[in-house]
Every structure is written in structure tokens, then in C-alpha cells.
Steps between C-alpha positions, in 0.01 A plus 500: 500500500340651810169323563221592741255222582141583592253239623130545431296251707180587316225241467192720472491466122390137496294254700759224546698592808873454553679726253552750781770259619673502161764763587603308812517172306724655233729650762512167686604332175820707507432800277726748677800269520452391138513860378797584721671197351470672162692797649195723522454737792168406661283711727183334629249768595250257651131486417230750420224496760179344365158492666361161596205368303339376823478857628352655183177479304563407138281787375384489139472139379623610157835616646551351844715691750562765235565786740735297720694375198524851354628632833769230509595568138540871572747416778685254274518761224655756734759253625595378153531857374727579795708190428570628149570850632756341734671337203404142591346221292151401628435130560146440628360178646134404510233461595219499246543666161290805584817636665637569150277806478713650776844388388459600137331828588807595701733412214283674243497821705879498536555480123207732420680766706791451259269514196548130426267202467552142612436161344338210681541122481198343672592132533186322612259215430220756524431828325411700813308729266160486664305795636228503766247482217657198328642299790307180579643494855554861604855411607730796442807284428335443161497875425850652545619487138185679384537755779856583394367564149249747647204262476305435820416662835655842559656413839726260308540674165578847639764444766717816484209657307599395149410217266595284327819384672611305193410511130351189345750499215785470753339211692534127438299220661698174497372151586125562499288184502199570724291801395142596586263534203445876536864547592604366158307781335659754734849372416432527127356850540787621719770456236749324731737250341430138597704180477278218624609148593429400141750761381759367744433145382534597133778759513696397808571711806819656361327658200195603703709686760720663238194629314346614827813694591503667159142617558556612862819696434401703192503866606497412873745543785493123550247250628345368818458124559188386685535123543204301629620158616184340362644538150718200589340158473352382832722191489794737550326773703211354701486777759329780306182702536320367192660192348428412135632186323713533189746769605859572413772266619773554757757559226274722291447722804872524566577561133256791493666655804850441364415675172343785696822534700707504182301800370618718793184708460289370789391786727337293775384148582211362696411138569145442619236242599721264702269311736695283748180345637456321167870431446709188553815549709516867388580392142323795340676755717834332426424524130414868546844555654663321208306704244583828674865396499487422126336835428771674702798343333550140612637287216572132452860582400 
């Protein structure tokens, strides 16, 4: 496979600083060499330029740094679209999860131009389905999933001047365990498919991912994987933007990625919310490298 890596040092979507260093931490953990070791051709296109929070005013408290985040997402979307046009597989490194508005908009446009839709696996401890009206914090990294469904502020929902970017029936949220009260209602109303941590506990990761793939690949060109490292338990991944106890294990995370690789229908991958400031000896970034490798074909035997 020919892979193009794009770093997105975006930390405007949340108040806890440090995720802007996530792309560098993942690269330092050996991402490029790990992928080359799997016989992939790897092109690292560097990082998208992102404005510094210290030099901006946050604007509307209900959606802080909205205009700056939307501007960054527009640039991401253009670069991801061009990556697909060039025949390369997009691998994006974050950065806070608001970057997904850009990555998935670029992918959606590429397949829309070919009269196809895409599925989405949103693997996350959180729903990211808030809007400026429902968010208790005003942090935009809690809004990208809703924005991709066409729900939320127009600068995010209408990149490339169309919405939604994905259809709820083709989207699956996996690993949710920390949802805002109003966000729960939004998730129910949206129609997205959800497998919470209870579902993983009861059904097991293998069955959950298989069912998720069935949902995300019906009548679609394939699916996008948006993997927030906070879905993993903090004992395994301490260096994340918003840690929540009770997450998936090291092996459950790898199993999910291995099953995804087996499907051969993944259109792009992004790994977000790595915060090296909160990490221990770059453990979380090293795990991100391992998970990317599993998703891109690494096997035990």
C-alpha cells in the first residue's frame, strides 16, 4: 500500500494543552519505520499549519476557536482529498478530535464525486455529538461527529458546501462510556449505531467489530476509522486528551484493528488525542504506532 501521513497539531478544540505535540510523539515512537517494515511505501507530508491559541481570541464561548478550527479543517480536507486523488491511503495523526471534520470531509467529497457514500467507525470513549447549544464546555472537540452528520455550526458542517458528510445509518460509535446528558438525547435522535462499553463487555470485541463492519459497509464504498486513543483504558494509554476509566484493553484495541485490517475495506485511518505531556515514557504514542500497524496489516503470525 502507498500511504501518505499527515500530522495535524491542532489543540484549539479543547482546554487541556499538549495534543498539538501528538503527531511528533507518534512519529518519534517509530511510526514510519514500522509501516515500512510491513512493506508499505510511506510518504510523510509533514504537518498542517495551525494557529496558536495564545495569539487568538476564543470567540463565542459556546464554540471556542470555531473559525480557526474551521479554517484548519478546510485545509485538512483539501489535502486529504488530494491524497486520494493521488492514489494514496491517508493516515492522519492528531491533535484533538475536531480535526476529523477536515479529514472525513475530504474523503466524503472524493467518494461523492464518484456517486458513492462512506461508512464511519468512530472509536471513542465520548460521543462527540454535542453542538454549541448543548455543549457544557464549548470545546469543539466534542462536536465533530455531529458536524459530520450535518448537525452544528455551518463553518464545520458545510465544508465543500454540502452536508451531511456521512449518513447516520452508515456510522458506528464504538466504546462510548462518557456522554453528556443532552448529548445522549442527540445520539438517540441522530440514528447512529452505538456499541457502548457495556456492549463490548457483554458481546466481546470480536462480535462488536464484526457487527460494526456489517453496518458501515452496507451500500458504501468502504469505511473510515477515526480512533481516539482515550477509548483505551488510561492504565494502558495515560497520555490522552480526556482520560476516562473503564476503557478497552490493549488486546481489545489490537483485535479491533486486526479485524478491520482483515476486512480490506478501510478507506482511511486517523489516530487522535495523543497528549505526550500527560504520557509516561511515550507509552500512548507507542501504542498508537502498534494500533496503526495492526490496522494496516501487522499480524502475530
